[in-house]
C-alpha positions as CSV (number, residue, x, y, z in Angstrom):
1,M,-8.3,-242.7,109.3
2,T,-11.5,-240.7,108.7
3,R,-11.2,-237.1,107.5
4,H,-14.0,-234.4,107.5
5,R,-13.8,-230.8,106.3
6,L,-16.6,-228.9,108.1
7,R,-17.8,-225.4,108.8
8,I,-18.6,-225.5,112.5
9,K,-20.9,-222.8,114.0
10,V,-19.5,-220.4,116.5
11,P,-20.8,-217.1,117.8
12,I,-19.1,-215.0,115.0
13,G,-20.4,-217.4,112.2
14,H,-18.6,-220.5,111.2
15,L,-15.0,-221.9,111.4
16,E,-13.7,-224.0,108.6
17,T,-12.3,-227.1,110.3
18,I,-10.7,-230.3,109.4
19,I,-11.4,-233.2,111.8
20,E,-9.4,-236.4,111.4
21,E,-10.1,-239.5,113.4
22,P,-7.5,-242.1,114.1
23,R,-7.9,-245.8,113.4
24,G,-9.7,-247.5,116.3
25,A,-11.4,-245.9,119.2
26,P,-10.2,-242.4,119.9
27,L,-8.2,-241.9,123.1
28,G,-8.6,-238.1,123.3
29,L,-9.1,-234.9,121.3
30,A,-6.3,-232.6,120.0
31,L,-7.1,-229.0,119.2
32,I,-4.4,-227.5,116.8
33,A,-3.9,-223.8,116.2
34,H,-2.0,-222.5,113.2
35,P,0.3,-219.5,112.9
36,H,-0.5,-215.8,112.3
37,P,-3.3,-215.5,109.8
38,L,-2.1,-212.1,108.4
39,K,1.3,-213.7,107.6
40,G,-0.1,-216.7,105.6
41,G,-1.0,-218.9,108.5
42,S,-3.8,-221.5,107.9
43,L,-4.8,-225.0,108.8
44,D,-2.7,-226.2,105.9
45,N,0.5,-224.9,107.5
46,K,3.0,-227.7,107.6
47,V,3.8,-227.4,111.3
48,A,0.1,-227.5,112.1
49,W,-0.2,-230.5,109.8
50,T,2.7,-232.2,111.6
51,C,1.0,-231.6,115.0
52,A,-2.1,-233.3,113.6
53,R,0.0,-236.3,112.3
54,A,1.5,-236.7,115.8
55,A,-1.9,-236.5,117.5
56,L,-3.4,-239.1,115.1
57,A,-0.4,-241.4,115.6
58,C,-1.1,-241.3,119.4
59,G,-4.8,-242.1,118.9
60,L,-6.2,-238.6,119.3
61,V,-8.8,-237.0,117.1
62,A,-7.1,-234.1,115.4
63,V,-9.2,-230.9,115.2
64,R,-7.6,-228.3,112.9
65,P,-9.6,-225.1,112.4
66,N,-8.9,-222.0,110.3
67,F,-8.9,-218.9,112.4
68,R,-11.5,-216.2,111.8
69,G,-11.1,-214.6,108.4
70,V,-9.0,-217.4,107.0
71,G,-10.2,-219.6,104.2
72,N,-13.9,-220.2,104.6
73,S,-14.0,-219.1,108.3
74,S,-16.2,-216.1,109.2
75,G,-15.0,-212.9,110.8
76,S,-11.7,-211.0,110.7
77,F,-8.5,-210.9,112.6
78,D,-8.8,-210.0,116.3
79,H,-5.2,-210.2,117.7
80,G,-5.7,-213.5,119.4
81,I,-8.5,-212.5,121.6
82,G,-11.5,-213.3,119.4
83,E,-9.6,-216.3,118.1
84,A,-9.4,-217.8,121.6
85,Y,-13.2,-217.3,122.1
86,D,-13.8,-219.0,118.7
87,L,-11.7,-222.0,119.7
88,L,-13.5,-222.3,123.0
89,A,-16.8,-222.4,121.2
90,L,-15.4,-224.9,118.7
91,A,-14.1,-227.1,121.4
92,S,-17.5,-227.1,123.1
93,S,-19.2,-228.1,119.9
94,V,-16.8,-230.9,119.1
95,S,-16.9,-232.1,122.7
96,S,-20.6,-232.5,122.5
97,H,-20.2,-234.7,119.4
98,Y,-17.8,-237.0,121.3
99,A,-19.7,-236.9,124.6
100,A,-20.5,-240.5,124.4
101,L,-16.9,-241.5,124.6
102,S,-15.0,-242.1,127.9
103,S,-12.3,-239.7,129.0
104,Q,-10.0,-242.4,130.5
105,E,-7.7,-242.1,127.5
106,G,-7.1,-245.8,127.2
107,R,-5.9,-246.3,130.8
108,R,-8.6,-248.9,131.3
109,I,-11.0,-250.9,129.1
110,R,-14.7,-250.4,129.7
111,K,-16.9,-253.5,130.1
112,A,-19.3,-253.9,127.2
113,A,-22.3,-253.2,129.5
114,E,-20.7,-250.2,131.2
115,P,-22.1,-246.9,129.8
116,P,-19.7,-244.1,128.8
117,T,-19.6,-241.2,131.2
118,T,-17.7,-238.1,130.2
119,P,-16.3,-236.7,127.0
120,L,-12.8,-237.3,125.8
121,S,-10.1,-234.9,127.2
122,W,-8.4,-232.2,125.2
123,T,-4.8,-231.7,124.4
124,L,-4.0,-228.2,123.1
125,L,-1.2,-227.6,120.5
126,G,-0.3,-224.3,119.0
127,F,2.4,-223.0,116.6
128,S,3.8,-219.5,116.9
129,F,0.8,-217.1,117.1
130,G,-1.3,-220.2,117.5
131,A,0.5,-221.0,120.7
132,Y,-0.5,-217.6,122.0
133,V,-4.1,-218.3,121.2
134,Q,-3.9,-221.7,122.8
135,H,-2.4,-220.3,126.0
136,R,-5.5,-218.1,126.3
137,V,-7.8,-221.0,125.5
138,A,-6.1,-223.0,128.4
139,Q,-7.3,-220.3,130.9
140,E,-10.9,-221.4,130.2
141,L,-10.9,-224.9,128.8
142,E,-10.3,-227.9,131.0
143,A,-7.5,-229.7,129.2
144,L,-4.8,-232.3,130.0
145,R,-1.9,-230.5,128.5
146,L,-0.6,-227.7,126.3
147,I,2.2,-228.1,123.8
148,M,3.5,-224.8,122.4
149,V,5.7,-225.0,119.3
150,A,7.9,-222.0,118.7
151,P,5.5,-219.8,120.8
152,A,5.5,-216.1,119.8
153,V,6.7,-215.0,123.3
154,S,8.7,-212.1,121.9
155,M,5.6,-210.7,120.1
156,Y,2.8,-211.2,122.6
157,E,2.4,-211.2,126.4
158,F,2.0,-214.7,127.6
159,D,0.6,-215.3,131.1
160,Q,1.3,-218.2,133.4
161,N,-0.3,-221.4,132.2
162,N,-2.5,-223.3,134.6
163,I,-2.2,-226.7,132.9
164,P,1.0,-228.8,132.2
165,T,2.8,-227.0,129.4
166,T,5.8,-227.9,127.3
167,I,7.6,-225.7,124.8
168,I,9.4,-227.0,121.7
169,H,11.7,-224.5,120.0
170,G,14.4,-224.5,117.3
171,T,17.7,-223.1,118.4
172,E,18.1,-221.1,115.1
173,D,14.6,-219.6,115.1
174,E,14.8,-216.5,112.9
175,V,11.3,-215.2,113.9
176,I,11.0,-215.9,117.7
177,P,14.5,-216.0,119.2
178,Y,15.4,-219.2,121.1
179,T,16.7,-217.0,123.9
180,A,13.2,-215.4,124.3
181,A,11.6,-218.9,124.6
182,R,14.3,-220.0,127.0
183,A,13.7,-216.9,129.2
184,Y,10.0,-217.4,129.2
185,A,10.3,-221.1,130.1
186,G,12.8,-220.3,132.9
187,L,10.5,-217.6,134.3
188,H,7.5,-220.0,134.5
189,G,9.4,-223.2,135.2
190,L,8.3,-224.9,132.0
191,P,10.1,-227.7,130.2
192,L,11.8,-226.6,127.0
193,I,12.7,-229.1,124.3
194,E,15.2,-227.6,121.9
195,I,15.6,-228.8,118.3
196,S,19.2,-228.0,117.6
197,G,19.7,-226.0,114.3
198,A,16.0,-225.8,113.5
199,G,14.5,-222.5,112.3
200,H,11.0,-221.2,113.0
201,F,9.2,-223.3,110.4
202,F,11.3,-226.4,111.1
203,H,12.4,-226.8,107.4
204,G,13.8,-230.3,107.0
205,R,13.1,-231.1,110.7
206,L,9.4,-231.9,110.7
207,R,10.0,-235.6,111.4
208,E,12.0,-234.7,114.4
209,L,9.3,-232.3,115.6
210,Q,6.6,-234.9,115.1
211,D,8.7,-237.5,117.1
212,Q,9.1,-235.0,120.0
213,I,5.3,-234.3,120.1
214,E,4.5,-238.0,120.0
215,H,6.8,-238.6,122.8
216,L,5.1,-236.0,124.9
217,L,1.7,-237.3,124.1
218,R,2.6,-240.8,125.1
219,Q,4.0,-239.8,128.5
220,S,0.6,-239.5,130.1
């Protein structure tokens, strides 16, 4: 695995970002959004880190930025609106770096003489407030799927998602009630994977969370 810590230019300045590449040729790109920056959220959050581990295990490049105002990222908190614009700019920059790679995600093997065509496709993953940001990103970025872990549906207004979306939520979430996630999933017809007994930060359940994410990533 190759790991880079970069400051990637976006319109507001730069976003501190960790990019990790899997062993072998990447099969796709995973953009991972951490929880609320004013409540200690950063790219080092253990749930965001777990999302990255799952992405790498499935052959995806794991792209894990700090939101604006966190760590060495420019700017200040913007309630998820500016953060979404930042991630769109970041995704564009990262996509251009991987533009020489095929978007077929391993479904076929290119002949040696066949030139690559389009960039790798994006998978979006977000935890809590990060899920809210990612659902906004999904309105603009062409992506394969969105995985929302304990999305903050009781704190922010989530719209209908226009890409395949799955929710993973702990039944004992003390921050975002499981009943709120279940109601949102039911309203929009979204699959909801429950982790019985897990709280918001999945203490002691990160391995189970990673397994669930890996299973979703390998389904398509």
